[in-house]
Residue, then its C-alpha position, 0 to 999 in steps of 0.5 A: m765186643i765190649a760186653i765180653a771185655q766187661l764179662k772178663e772184668i766182672r769175673l775177675r772181681i767175683d774171683q777176687l771176692v771168693g778166691g780166698l774164702s774158706p769152705e765154711r764161708l763159701f758153703r754157709v747159707p745165712e738166714g734169709f738167703a736161699n743159697h751160699i756164695a759157692w752156689n752163686a759163683a758156680h751158677l754163673a759159670v753154668t748159666q753163661q755156658l747154657l746161654h751162650y753155648s747150649l742156645s747156640g747148639l754148641q757143647p758147653h765147657l762143663p760136664a752135665e753133672i755140674i750143669e745139673r747141680y748149679r742151673k736155675g732152679t737148683g740150690a745150696n743142697t745140690a752143691d759140693e766142694p769138688s763140683y764147685r772147684a771144677a765149675m770155678e775152673v771154667f768160670r775163670r777160663a770162660p770169658e777168654q774162651l767166649g772171646t775166641d769162639f766169638s771172634q772165630g765165628k763159632f756162634t752161627s745159630f741161636q735158639p731164641y729164649e725168654t729169660s725168667a726176667g722176661i727178656r727175649l734173647g734172639s741172638i748170641e749178642d743178646a745173650i752175651v749182654f744179658n749174661n752180664f746183667h745176670e752176673g751183676i745180680h749174683l755179684g750183688y748176692i755174693l757181696a751181701l753174703r760175704k758180709l754175713v758169713 
């Protein structure tokens, strides 16, 4: 599926942008922003797991405490370096795992979901495509934040 290949490329780009940053840069919230780079990247790992695995009735590949720190509605104050590093391990592995799980037919059910952007997801394919849109939004935030920290 082309959207999974695109997710791999998006994740590679984001990993390159954040990989060499110091904790001071990763966890700094510039004025006018609600979150920092670390939160945005870890949030992507969490959201992808929730959209693809949880909505399909499958166990996410992240511990519940990391999901609670970085899910929609959380912010910079819930983030810390150990949980960020753990989320980034899954962030890096997730596209390959998603591709394997998708090709093996593991996504046999899906609970329809309306996103905060008002987009209705009715299938795993919808969720994969929407997730790339979501990743692009946060890639934009990461790019802007890198210029300010």
